[in-house]
LODRENDO-228538 format. One record per atom (N, C-alpha, C, O): residue in one letter; x, y, z; atom name. Coordinates in nm, 3 decimals. Layout:
<sites>
SITE	a	X	Y	Z	CA;
...
</sites>
This chain:
<sites>
SITE	m	0.087	-0.131	0.056	N;
SITE	m	0.031	0.004	0.049	CA;
SITE	m	0.075	0.098	-0.026	C;
SITE	m	0.179	0.091	-0.091	O;
SITE	k	0.006	0.185	-0.024	N;
SITE	k	0.091	0.396	-0.051	CA;
SITE	k	0.064	0.430	0.035	C;
SITE	k	-0.039	0.391	0.091	O;
SITE	k	0.161	0.534	0.095	N;
SITE	k	0.200	0.589	0.238	CA;
SITE	k	0.012	0.648	0.260	C;
SITE	k	-0.070	0.635	0.350	O;
SITE	k	0.011	0.716	0.121	N;
SITE	k	-0.133	0.776	0.140	CA;
SITE	k	-0.232	0.703	0.213	C;
SITE	k	-0.283	0.721	0.324	O;
SITE	n	-0.248	0.608	0.118	N;
SITE	n	-0.384	0.493	0.137	CA;
SITE	n	-0.423	0.426	0.329	C;
SITE	n	-0.521	0.381	0.388	O;
SITE	y	-0.193	0.476	0.381	N;
SITE	y	-0.278	0.405	0.528	CA;
SITE	y	-0.310	0.499	0.527	C;
SITE	y	-0.433	0.504	0.519	O;
SITE	l	-0.239	0.639	0.534	N;
SITE	l	-0.333	0.770	0.580	CA;
SITE	l	-0.467	0.798	0.595	C;
SITE	l	-0.531	0.808	0.699	O;
SITE	q	-0.512	0.812	0.457	N;
SITE	q	-0.692	0.785	0.484	CA;
SITE	q	-0.698	0.675	0.538	C;
SITE	q	-0.814	0.670	0.579	O;
SITE	i	-0.649	0.585	0.565	N;
SITE	i	-0.753	0.371	0.671	CA;
SITE	i	-0.690	0.429	0.818	C;
SITE	i	-0.700	0.363	0.921	O;
SITE	i	-0.612	0.588	0.811	N;
SITE	i	-0.601	0.571	0.964	CA;
SITE	i	-0.673	0.658	0.992	C;
SITE	i	-0.683	0.674	1.113	O;
SITE	s	-0.737	0.732	0.925	N;
SITE	s	-0.798	0.904	0.888	CA;
SITE	s	-1.009	0.808	0.961	C;
SITE	s	-1.080	0.815	1.061	O;
SITE	k	-1.010	0.768	0.887	N;
SITE	k	-1.160	0.668	0.908	CA;
SITE	k	-1.160	0.602	1.040	C;
SITE	k	-1.261	0.615	1.109	O;
SITE	i	-1.039	0.517	1.095	N;
SITE	i	-1.040	0.434	1.196	CA;
SITE	i	-1.040	0.570	1.314	C;
SITE	i	-1.092	0.560	1.425	O;
SITE	e	-0.974	0.688	1.265	N;
SITE	e	-1.018	0.789	1.377	CA;
SITE	e	-1.110	0.846	1.402	C;
SITE	e	-1.120	0.900	1.512	O;
SITE	k	-1.216	0.855	1.299	N;
SITE	k	-1.368	0.862	1.293	CA;
SITE	k	-1.466	0.779	1.370	C;
SITE	k	-1.554	0.813	1.450	O;
SITE	v	-1.418	0.629	1.315	N;
SITE	v	-1.473	0.554	1.461	CA;
SITE	v	-1.473	0.597	1.573	C;
SITE	v	-1.552	0.655	1.648	O;
SITE	r	-1.329	0.544	1.578	N;
SITE	r	-1.331	0.573	1.751	CA;
SITE	r	-1.324	0.675	1.814	C;
SITE	r	-1.279	0.659	1.927	O;
SITE	k	-1.369	0.850	1.766	N;
SITE	k	-1.388	0.903	1.796	CA;
SITE	k	-1.550	0.885	1.889	C;
SITE	k	-1.573	0.900	2.009	O;
SITE	n	-1.673	0.835	1.732	N;
SITE	n	-1.818	0.762	1.793	CA;
SITE	n	-1.803	0.740	1.892	C;
SITE	n	-1.837	0.803	1.993	O;
SITE	n	-1.724	0.604	1.875	N;
SITE	n	-1.712	0.508	1.938	CA;
SITE	n	-1.713	0.579	2.109	C;
SITE	n	-1.808	0.564	2.185	O;
SITE	n	-1.611	0.641	2.136	N;
SITE	n	-1.600	0.728	2.239	CA;
SITE	n	-1.665	0.761	2.327	C;
SITE	n	-1.664	0.727	2.446	O;
SITE	i	-1.752	0.858	2.248	N;
SITE	i	-1.894	0.910	2.326	CA;
SITE	i	-1.953	0.722	2.258	C;
SITE	i	-1.886	0.708	2.155	O;
SITE	n	-1.995	0.659	2.267	N;
SITE	n	-2.111	0.600	2.299	CA;
SITE	n	-2.013	0.559	2.451	C;
SITE	n	-2.072	0.580	2.557	O;
SITE	w	-1.875	0.505	2.460	N;
SITE	w	-1.896	0.528	2.580	CA;
SITE	w	-1.900	0.564	2.682	C;
SITE	w	-1.938	0.527	2.793	O;
SITE	m	-1.842	0.673	2.622	N;
SITE	m	-1.887	0.794	2.742	CA;
SITE	m	-2.071	0.743	2.792	C;
SITE	m	-2.107	0.678	2.890	O;
SITE	n	-2.160	0.808	2.672	N;
SITE	n	-2.272	0.791	2.707	CA;
SITE	n	-2.308	0.656	2.821	C;
SITE	n	-2.322	0.672	2.942	O;
SITE	i	-2.319	0.528	2.749	N;
SITE	i	-2.261	0.386	2.857	CA;
SITE	i	-2.216	0.447	2.986	C;
SITE	i	-2.284	0.428	3.086	O;
SITE	l	-2.116	0.513	2.991	N;
SITE	l	-2.093	0.520	3.141	CA;
SITE	l	-2.197	0.619	3.202	C;
SITE	l	-2.278	0.572	3.282	O;
SITE	r	-2.202	0.706	3.182	N;
SITE	r	-2.251	0.779	3.264	CA;
SITE	r	-2.400	0.707	3.244	C;
SITE	r	-2.445	0.701	3.358	O;
SITE	i	-2.484	0.658	3.166	N;
SITE	i	-2.578	0.625	3.244	CA;
SITE	i	-2.571	0.520	3.362	C;
SITE	i	-2.646	0.507	3.459	O;
SITE	a	-2.429	0.430	3.315	N;
SITE	a	-2.419	0.333	3.446	CA;
SITE	a	-2.416	0.431	3.542	C;
SITE	a	-2.510	0.414	3.620	O;
SITE	f	-2.349	0.522	3.569	N;
SITE	f	-2.250	0.522	3.718	CA;
SITE	f	-2.442	0.609	3.759	C;
SITE	f	-2.495	0.608	3.871	O;
SITE	k	-2.482	0.651	3.675	N;
SITE	k	-2.631	0.765	3.720	CA;
SITE	k	-2.717	0.661	3.835	C;
SITE	k	-2.733	0.678	3.956	O;
SITE	n	-2.781	0.510	3.716	N;
SITE	n	-2.807	0.447	3.808	CA;
SITE	n	-2.759	0.337	3.884	C;
SITE	n	-2.846	0.277	3.946	O;
SITE	n	-2.646	0.297	3.894	N;
SITE	n	-2.627	0.155	4.017	CA;
SITE	n	-2.437	0.276	4.043	C;
SITE	n	-2.360	0.180	4.051	O;
SITE	p	-2.362	0.378	4.053	N;
SITE	p	-2.213	0.397	4.089	CA;
SITE	p	-2.111	0.296	4.130	C;
SITE	p	-1.999	0.260	4.094	O;
SITE	k	-2.247	0.250	4.270	N;
SITE	k	-2.112	0.136	4.289	CA;
SITE	k	-2.070	0.039	4.179	C;
SITE	k	-1.962	0.060	4.124	O;
SITE	q	-2.136	-0.053	4.146	N;
SITE	q	-2.116	-0.114	4.027	CA;
SITE	q	-2.034	-0.088	3.938	C;
SITE	q	-1.933	-0.158	3.930	O;
SITE	a	-2.062	0.048	3.820	N;
SITE	a	-2.013	0.061	3.752	CA;
SITE	a	-1.896	0.102	3.828	C;
SITE	a	-1.823	0.049	3.745	O;
SITE	a	-1.812	0.150	3.913	N;
SITE	a	-1.700	0.216	3.993	CA;
SITE	a	-1.598	0.051	3.956	C;
SITE	a	-1.491	0.051	3.896	O;
SITE	q	-1.655	-0.053	4.000	N;
SITE	q	-1.611	-0.143	4.048	CA;
SITE	q	-1.550	-0.207	3.888	C;
SITE	q	-1.431	-0.207	3.856	O;
SITE	i	-1.678	-0.266	3.789	N;
SITE	i	-1.675	-0.273	3.638	CA;
SITE	i	-1.521	-0.190	3.570	C;
SITE	i	-1.408	-0.219	3.530	O;
SITE	m	-1.622	-0.055	3.592	N;
SITE	m	-1.441	0.084	3.532	CA;
SITE	m	-1.352	0.041	3.605	C;
SITE	m	-1.288	-0.010	3.513	O;
SITE	s	-1.282	0.014	3.708	N;
SITE	s	-1.183	-0.038	3.768	CA;
SITE	s	-1.151	-0.158	3.644	C;
SITE	s	-1.086	-0.168	3.540	O;
SITE	k	-1.261	-0.255	3.745	N;
SITE	k	-1.126	-0.400	3.611	CA;
SITE	k	-1.107	-0.342	3.473	C;
SITE	k	-1.011	-0.394	3.417	O;
SITE	i	-1.184	-0.226	3.384	N;
SITE	i	-1.158	-0.221	3.264	CA;
SITE	i	-0.970	-0.141	3.309	C;
SITE	i	-0.869	-0.209	3.289	O;
SITE	y	-0.965	-0.044	3.348	N;
SITE	y	-0.863	0.034	3.380	CA;
SITE	y	-0.771	-0.046	3.421	C;
SITE	y	-0.660	0.004	3.400	O;
SITE	t	-0.765	-0.181	3.486	N;
SITE	t	-0.655	-0.308	3.505	CA;
SITE	t	-0.612	-0.327	3.403	C;
SITE	t	-0.499	-0.301	3.363	O;
SITE	d	-0.725	-0.388	3.334	N;
SITE	d	-0.746	-0.440	3.181	CA;
SITE	d	-0.635	-0.383	3.044	C;
SITE	d	-0.585	-0.441	2.948	O;
SITE	d	-0.630	-0.264	3.087	N;
SITE	d	-0.647	-0.154	3.017	CA;
SITE	d	-0.492	-0.158	3.003	C;
SITE	d	-0.421	-0.156	2.903	O;
SITE	k	-0.458	-0.163	3.147	N;
SITE	k	-0.349	-0.126	3.192	CA;
SITE	k	-0.254	-0.223	3.122	C;
SITE	k	-0.155	-0.196	3.054	O;
SITE	k	-0.295	-0.322	3.149	N;
SITE	k	-0.243	-0.516	3.086	CA;
SITE	k	-0.155	-0.489	3.001	C;
SITE	k	-0.032	-0.483	2.993	O;
SITE	i	-0.272	-0.469	2.922	N;
SITE	i	-0.339	-0.444	2.781	CA;
SITE	i	-0.175	-0.303	2.681	C;
SITE	i	-0.134	-0.292	2.565	O;
SITE	s	-0.148	-0.244	2.789	N;
SITE	s	-0.065	-0.146	2.727	CA;
SITE	s	0.109	-0.176	2.775	C;
SITE	s	0.210	-0.116	2.741	O;
SITE	d	0.089	-0.292	2.868	N;
SITE	d	0.226	-0.305	2.932	CA;
SITE	d	0.306	-0.414	2.864	C;
SITE	d	0.421	-0.452	2.888	O;
SITE	l	0.217	-0.458	2.773	N;
SITE	l	0.254	-0.553	2.659	CA;
SITE	l	0.295	-0.520	2.577	C;
SITE	l	0.389	-0.571	2.516	O;
SITE	v	0.193	-0.351	2.534	N;
SITE	v	0.277	-0.279	2.403	CA;
SITE	v	0.384	-0.254	2.409	C;
SITE	v	0.451	-0.287	2.312	O;
SITE	k	0.443	-0.194	2.507	N;
SITE	k	0.541	-0.138	2.511	CA;
SITE	k	0.662	-0.241	2.534	C;
SITE	k	0.783	-0.215	2.529	O;
SITE	k	0.618	-0.328	2.554	N;
SITE	k	0.740	-0.469	2.528	CA;
SITE	k	0.738	-0.519	2.375	C;
SITE	k	0.809	-0.612	2.338	O;
SITE	l	0.659	-0.457	2.296	N;
SITE	l	0.673	-0.496	2.158	CA;
SITE	l	0.765	-0.359	2.105	C;
SITE	l	0.841	-0.370	2.010	O;
SITE	i	0.745	-0.214	2.188	N;
SITE	i	0.802	-0.062	2.135	CA;
SITE	i	0.990	-0.117	2.139	C;
SITE	i	1.079	-0.037	2.107	O;
</sites>
């Protein structure tokens, strides 16, 4: 693939991720509104897994 094609695909990914992040934040608002304690527990688990993923990515660099 040419460099231009890579950049176009990356731009498309960026747009999709932007919309998906908005959806995640909306779900998060609903969760904390309805059951803040359980929402916080789930967020803690997500944070822990995200950290594991970040640590693994660092090993690739």
